[in-house]
MITIKOL-415753 format. One record per residue (C-alpha): residue in one letter; x, y, z; residue number from 1. Coordinates in nm, 2 decimals. Each point is the difference from the previous one (the first is absolute). Last residue first. Example, Ala and Ser with C-alpha at 12.3 -4.5 7.8 and 13.67 -1.06 7.14 Angstrom:
! residues 2
+------+--------+--------+--------+------+
! resn !      x !      y !      z ! resi !
+------+--------+--------+--------+------+
!    S !   1.37 !  -0.11 !   0.71 !    2 !
!    A !  -0.14 !  -0.34 !   0.07 !    1 !
+------+--------+--------+--------+------+
***
This chain:
! residues 61
+------+--------+--------+--------+------+
! resn !      x !      y !      z ! resi !
+------+--------+--------+--------+------+
!    D ! -12.22 !  -9.35 !  18.30 !   61 !
!    A !   0.15 !   0.04 !   0.34 !   60 !
!    M !   0.28 !  -0.24 !  -0.06 !   59 !
!    S !   0.12 !   0.21 !  -0.30 !   58 !
!    N !   0.00 !   0.31 !   0.21 !   57 !
!    E !   0.22 !  -0.15 !   0.27 !   56 !
!    L !   0.24 !  -0.13 !  -0.27 !   55 !
!    V !   0.02 !   0.35 !  -0.16 !   54 !
!    A !   0.04 !   0.15 !   0.35 !   53 !
!    I !   0.29 !  -0.24 !   0.08 !   52 !
!    E !   0.18 !   0.09 !  -0.33 !   51 !
!    I !  -0.05 !   0.37 !   0.08 !   50 !
!    I !   0.14 !  -0.04 !   0.34 !   49 !
!    E !   0.32 !  -0.16 !  -0.15 !   48 !
!    K !   0.04 !   0.29 !  -0.25 !   47 !
!    M !  -0.06 !   0.26 !   0.27 !   46 !
!    K !   0.28 !  -0.15 !   0.21 !   45 !
!    E !   0.24 !   0.05 !  -0.28 !   44 !
!    A !  -0.13 !   0.35 !  -0.07 !   43 !
!    S !   0.07 !   0.10 !   0.36 !   42 !
!    I !  -0.30 !   0.09 !   0.23 !   41 !
!    N !  -0.19 !   0.33 !  -0.01 !   40 !
!    N !  -0.29 !  -0.13 !   0.22 !   39 !
!    N !  -0.25 !   0.24 !  -0.16 !   38 !
!    I !   0.07 !  -0.12 !  -0.36 !   37 !
!    L !  -0.05 !  -0.38 !   0.06 !   36 !
!    E !  -0.29 !   0.06 !   0.23 !   35 !
!    V !  -0.17 !   0.23 !  -0.26 !   34 !
!    L !   0.06 !  -0.27 !  -0.27 !   33 !
!    Q !  -0.16 !  -0.27 !   0.21 !   32 !
!    S !  -0.30 !   0.22 !   0.07 !   31 !
!    E !  -0.03 !   0.08 !  -0.38 !   30 !
!    T !   0.00 !  -0.37 !  -0.08 !   29 !
!    L !   0.30 !  -0.16 !  -0.16 !   28 !
!    G !  -0.06 !  -0.09 !  -0.37 !   27 !
!    K !   0.34 !  -0.12 !  -0.12 !   26 !
!    E !   0.04 !   0.32 !  -0.21 !   25 !
!    I !  -0.06 !   0.22 !   0.30 !   24 !
!    A !   0.26 !  -0.19 !   0.20 !   23 !
!    S !   0.25 !   0.03 !  -0.28 !   22 !
!    K !  -0.05 !   0.37 !  -0.01 !   21 !
!    I !   0.05 !   0.01 !   0.38 !   20 !
!    Q !   0.32 !  -0.21 !  -0.05 !   19 !
!    V !   0.13 !   0.25 !  -0.26 !   18 !
!    L !  -0.08 !   0.29 !   0.23 !   17 !
!    Q !   0.20 !  -0.17 !   0.28 !   16 !
!    A !   0.30 !  -0.03 !  -0.23 !   15 !
!    P !  -0.03 !   0.37 !  -0.09 !   14 !
!    V !   0.02 !   0.12 !   0.36 !   13 !
!    L !  -0.31 !   0.09 !   0.20 !   12 !
!    D !  -0.05 !   0.30 !   0.22 !   11 !
!    G !  -0.37 !   0.01 !  -0.02 !   10 !
!    S !  -0.22 !   0.29 !  -0.12 !    9 !
!    A !  -0.01 !  -0.11 !  -0.36 !    8 !
!    V !  -0.05 !  -0.37 !   0.09 !    7 !
!    L !  -0.28 !   0.08 !   0.23 !    6 !
!    K !  -0.17 !   0.24 !  -0.24 !    5 !
!    V !   0.03 !  -0.26 !  -0.28 !    4 !
!    I !  -0.16 !  -0.26 !   0.22 !    3 !
!    D !  -0.28 !   0.23 !   0.08 !    2 !
!    A !  -0.07 !   0.06 !  -0.37 !    1 !
+------+--------+--------+--------+------+
***
């Protein structure tokens, strides 16, 4: 629910919302999602960061 509140209160463009949805589907942690949303970076940059986070998470397992 906290993620939904952040997204709703943020000033995100549709392309950023698509990347956040992708991040959730790829299993990013709540703290990773919060950082992604709070930093309000471009959708293109979000996509790259999501890929790095997925790799980071796979190495932690």
